[in-house]
MINU-669772 format. One record per atom (N, C-alpha, C, O): residue number from 0; chain; atom name; y, x, z. Coordinates in steps of 0.001 Angstrom, whole numbers. Each point is the difference from the previous one (the first is absolute). Last residue first. Layout:
BEGIN
    i  ch  at        Y        X        Z
  NUM   A  CA        Y        X        Z
...
END
This chain:
BEGIN
    i  ch  at        Y        X        Z
   79   A   N    26589    50722   -15584
   79   A  CA     1045     1037      271
   79   A   C     -675     1227      423
   79   A   O      659     1001      281
   78   A   N    -3237    -4890    -1156
   78   A  CA      642      393    -1267
   78   A   C      987     1131      250
   78   A   O      244      796     -906
   77   A   N    -2599    -2784     4581
   77   A  CA     -917      803     -847
   77   A   C      655      433    -1278
   77   A   O     -368     1043     -540
   76   A   N     2705    -3924     3399
   76   A  CA     -119     1317      617
   76   A   C     -877      908     -834
   76   A   O      285     1185     -172
   75   A   N       48    -5714     -991
   75   A  CA     1225      644     -281
   75   A   C      -29     1428      527
   75   A   O      491      901     -680
   74   A   N    -4110    -3695     1692
   74   A  CA      -62      432    -1426
   74   A   C     1324      706     -370
   74   A   O      -35      944     -789
   73   A   N     -193    -2685     5104
   73   A  CA    -1014     1097     -140
   73   A   C      -88      450    -1432
   73   A   O     -129     1195     -266
   72   A   N     2812    -4861     1243
   72   A  CA      581     1199      499
   72   A   C     -907     1225     -104
   72   A   O      424     1130     -244
   71   A   N    -2099    -5441     -945
   71   A  CA     1030      499     -968
   71   A   C      627     1252      431
   71   A   O      203      893     -823
   70   A   N    -3178    -2873     3797
   70   A  CA     -735      475    -1134
   70   A   C      959      562    -1110
   70   A   O     -225     1044     -611
   69   A   N     2032    -3194     4384
   69   A  CA     -573     1264      386
   69   A   C     -737      712    -1183
   69   A   O       88     1209     -213
   68   A   N     1557    -5582     -390
   68   A  CA     1058      942       42
   68   A   C     -493     1416      383
   68   A   O      427     1003     -574
   67   A   N    -3543    -4541      692
   67   A  CA      466      244    -1429
   67   A   C     1029     1021      -12
   67   A   O      -84      923     -809
   66   A   N    -1245    -2395     5010
   66   A  CA    -1101      815     -568
   66   A   C      405      357    -1486
   66   A   O     -183     1133     -446
   65   A   N     2987    -4089     2731
   65   A  CA      164     1341      550
   65   A   C    -1090      930     -595
   65   A   O      279     1166     -279
   64   A   N     -530    -5670     -887
   64   A  CA     1238      593     -560
   64   A   C      165     1431      477
   64   A   O      324      895     -782
   63   A   N    -3725    -3506     2709
   63   A  CA     -323      397    -1386
   63   A   C     1143      698     -663
   63   A   O     -190      997     -696
   62   A   N      991    -2705     4962
   62   A  CA     -922     1149       82
   62   A   C     -424      433    -1389
   62   A   O      -84     1198     -270
   61   A   N     2672    -5014      600
   61   A  CA      819     1176      329
   61   A   C     -898     1195       68
   61   A   O      370     1070     -482
   60   A   N    -2470    -5234     -109
   60   A  CA      823      353    -1132
   60   A   C      755     1270      186
   60   A   O       39      837     -901
   59   A   N    -2372    -2593     4594
   59   A  CA     -895      597    -1006
   59   A   C      720      379    -1285
   59   A   O     -282     1049     -579
   58   A   N     2770    -3181     3856
   58   A  CA     -386     1279      480
   58   A   C     -973      672    -1030
   58   A   O      137     1171     -354
   57   A   N     1073    -5694     -277
   57   A  CA     1101      916     -281
   57   A   C     -260     1438      389
   57   A   O      440      915     -697
   56   A   N    -3602    -4211     1801
   56   A  CA       32      223    -1467
   56   A   C     1148      888     -399
   56   A   O     -139      834     -895
   55   A   N     -226    -2005     5428
   55   A  CA    -1125      867     -410
   55   A   C       -7      298    -1485
   55   A   O     -264     1115     -450
   54   A   N     3357    -4222     2131
   54   A  CA      392     1361      366
   54   A   C    -1108      994     -330
   54   A   O      277     1127     -411
   53   A   N    -1160    -5746     -263
   53   A  CA     1048      461     -876
   53   A   C      351     1465      265
   53   A   O       83      801     -931
   52   A   N    -3039    -2901     3928
   52   A  CA     -583      227    -1305
   52   A   C      932      579    -1028
   52   A   O     -320      951     -713
   51   A   N     2054    -2217     4898
   51   A  CA     -850     1175      129
   51   A   C     -666      344    -1337
   51   A   O       -9     1151     -436
   50   A   N     2368    -5184      764
   50   A  CA      910     1103      -18
   50   A   C     -730     1365       97
   50   A   O      386      969     -654
   49   A   N    -2897    -4929     1144
   49   A  CA      520      122    -1386
   49   A   C      957     1193     -183
   49   A   O      -45      716    -1000
   48   A   N    -1448    -1770     5327
   48   A  CA    -1133      536     -783
   48   A   C      422      166    -1478
   48   A   O     -342      990     -647
   47   A   N     3369    -3033     3551
   47   A  CA      -87     1430      291
   47   A   C    -1142      622     -805
   47   A   O      125     1121     -493
   46   A   N      374    -5773      231
   46   A  CA     1155      641     -625
   46   A   C     -113     1534      190
   46   A   O      197      763     -945
   45   A   N    -3364    -3465     3145
   45   A  CA     -191       16    -1471
   45   A   C     1082      736     -715
   45   A   O     -264      767     -925
   44   A   N      813    -1399     5509
   44   A  CA    -1130      931     -239
   44   A   C     -217      122    -1509
   44   A   O      -79     1097     -552
   43   A   N     3106    -4354     2019
   43   A  CA      566     1340      155
   43   A   C    -1027     1022     -344
   43   A   O      309      960     -707
   42   A   N    -1753    -5380      857
   42   A  CA      833      250    -1201
   42   A   C      643     1369       67
   42   A   O      110      670    -1027
   41   A   N    -2607    -2033     4748
   41   A  CA     -871      245    -1125
   41   A   C      789      254    -1297
   41   A   O     -374      842     -817
   40   A   N     2814    -2117     4696
   40   A  CA     -513     1400       69
   40   A   C     -963      340    -1130
   40   A   O       36     1113     -522
   39   A   N     1566    -5540      835
   39   A  CA     1142      911     -278
   39   A   C     -515     1470        2
   39   A   O      291      788     -899
   38   A   N    -3330    -4137     2201
   38   A  CA      226      -78    -1381
   38   A   C     1175     1034     -401
   38   A   O     -109      723     -991
   37   A   N     -871    -1210     5481
   37   A  CA    -1077      657     -649
   37   A   C      174       55    -1500
   37   A   O     -269     1011     -649
   36   A   N     3352    -3516     3275
   36   A  CA      178     1465      215
   36   A   C    -1119      753     -740
   36   A   O      297     1010     -637
   35   A   N     -650    -5643      728
   35   A  CA     1119      385     -867
   35   A   C      230     1537       59
   35   A   O      210      673    -1009
   34   A   N    -3401    -2483     3896
   34   A  CA     -466      -96    -1300
   34   A   C     1095      445     -998
   34   A   O     -273      746     -941
   33   A   N     1372    -1097     5459
   33   A  CA     -831     1191     -228
   33   A   C     -561      -24    -1452
   33   A   O     -120     1058     -616
   32   A   N     2590    -4840     2064
   32   A  CA      870     1222      -69
   32   A   C     -776     1215     -317
   32   A   O      442      811     -813
   31   A   N    -2849    -4774     1538
   31   A  CA      790     -107    -1209
   31   A   C      889     1230     -227
   31   A   O      100      543    -1100
   30   A   N    -2380     -902     5165
   30   A  CA     -987      255    -1076
   30   A   C      746       10    -1367
   30   A   O     -186      892     -829
   29   A   N     2610    -2090     4645
   29   A  CA     -231     1384        5
   29   A   C    -1008      350    -1138
   29   A   O      145     1043     -636
   28   A   N      746    -5596     1362
   28   A  CA     1259      644     -394
   28   A   C     -264     1551     -180
   28   A   O      387      581    -1014
   27   A   N    -3861    -3110     2819
   27   A  CA      160     -286    -1411
   27   A   C     1169      696     -566
   27   A   O      -75      602    -1071
   26   A   N     -557     -358     5691
   26   A  CA    -1071      775     -731
   26   A   C      176     -212    -1496
   26   A   O      -48      960     -769
   25   A   N     2765    -3550     3566
   25   A  CA      457     1411        2
   25   A   C    -1029      901     -760
   25   A   O      380      917     -727
   24   A   N    -1524    -5406     1393
   24   A  CA     1155       57     -914
   24   A   C      498     1438     -113
   24   A   O      318      471    -1092
   23   A   N    -3676    -1288     4313
   23   A  CA     -477     -256    -1349
   23   A   C     1092      172    -1084
   23   A   O     -203      671    -1012
   22   A   N     1421     -649     5531
   22   A  CA     -679     1251     -373
   22   A   C     -543      -73    -1412
   22   A   O      137      936     -788
   21   A   N     1739    -4882     2541
   21   A  CA     1032     1053     -178
   21   A   C     -604     1295     -484
   21   A   O      476      610     -957
   20   A   N    -3440    -4039     2261
   20   A  CA      684     -319    -1296
   20   A   C     1110     1012     -310
   20   A   O      151      410    -1151
   19   A   N    -2293      -22     5333
   19   A  CA     -926      306    -1091
   19   A   C      570     -280    -1353
   19   A   O     -192      782     -931
   18   A   N     2616    -2073     4721
   18   A  CA       -8     1472     -106
   18   A   C     -977      462    -1178
   18   A   O      291      920     -765
   17   A   N     -198    -5490     1875
   17   A  CA     1309      354     -569
   17   A   C      -12     1538     -213
   17   A   O      375      467    -1075
   16   A   N    -4075    -2091     3333
   16   A  CA      -13     -443    -1342
   16   A   C     1268      437     -778
   16   A   O      -67      535    -1106
   15   A   N     -174      104     5725
   15   A  CA     -855      947     -684
   15   A   C     -113     -340    -1526
   15   A   O      -39      893     -847
   14   A   N     2476    -3835     3659
   14   A  CA      669     1253      -79
   14   A   C     -871     1084     -775
   14   A   O      527      784     -789
   13   A   N    -2373    -4991     1659
   13   A  CA     1047     -145     -967
   13   A   C      748     1380     -188
   13   A   O      311      426    -1113
   12   A   N    -3632     -641     4445
   12   A  CA     -598     -123    -1340
   12   A   C     1047      -93    -1092
   12   A   O     -134      625    -1051
   11   A   N     1618     -742     5501
   11   A  CA     -500     1363     -337
   11   A   C     -662      -42    -1393
   11   A   O      222      907     -803
   10   A   N     1301    -4984     2469
   10   A  CA     1129      795     -218
   10   A   C     -487     1482     -380
   10   A   O      572      632     -888
    9   A   N    -3851    -3752     2237
    9   A  CA      588     -409    -1270
    9   A   C     1160      925     -386
    9   A   O       74      418    -1155
    8   A   N    -1964      180     5403
    8   A  CA     -965      405    -1072
    8   A   C      575     -326    -1358
    8   A   O      -39      835     -903
    7   A   N     2433    -2423     4537
    7   A  CA      166     1503      -71
    7   A   C     -929      498    -1100
    7   A   O      403      827     -817
    6   A   N     -691    -5378     1858
    6   A  CA     1300      284     -694
    6   A   C      129     1483     -220
    6   A   O      424      449    -1065
    5   A   N    -4099    -1830     3597
    5   A  CA     -159     -372    -1387
    5   A   C     1243      334     -819
    5   A   O      -78      541    -1103
    4   A   N      245      -13     5713
    4   A  CA     -865     1030     -617
    4   A   C     -159     -280    -1477
    4   A   O       85      903     -833
    3   A   N     2084    -4192     3373
    3   A  CA      908     1171      -89
    3   A   C     -785     1130     -671
    3   A   O      577      686     -843
    2   A   N    -2982    -4541     1822
    2   A  CA      944     -279    -1115
    2   A   C      913     1209     -186
    2   A   O      316      361    -1134
    1   A   N    -3337     -256     4764
    1   A  CA     -713      143    -1274
    1   A   C      949     -265    -1237
    1   A   O     -141      620    -1054
    0   A   N     1826    -1262     5397
    0   A  CA     -219     1428     -236
    0   A   C     -707      200    -1317
    0   A   O      333      909     -760
END
């Protein structure tokens, strides 16, 4: 009986150890995948920020141009 119980304990320990190793491998794989995803998202965020800055600069230039045109139109109206 003692020998049978010892074998069962050995089998359970081996099974738990195998499961632990599988889980560890899965965690490492998931961690690697998440790290790559985080890097990809950070690159997208940087690209979007750059696009936003560019669009803000274009908007400012257009607003200045509109102000210039309005000023010119106002001067033209004053002459007529």
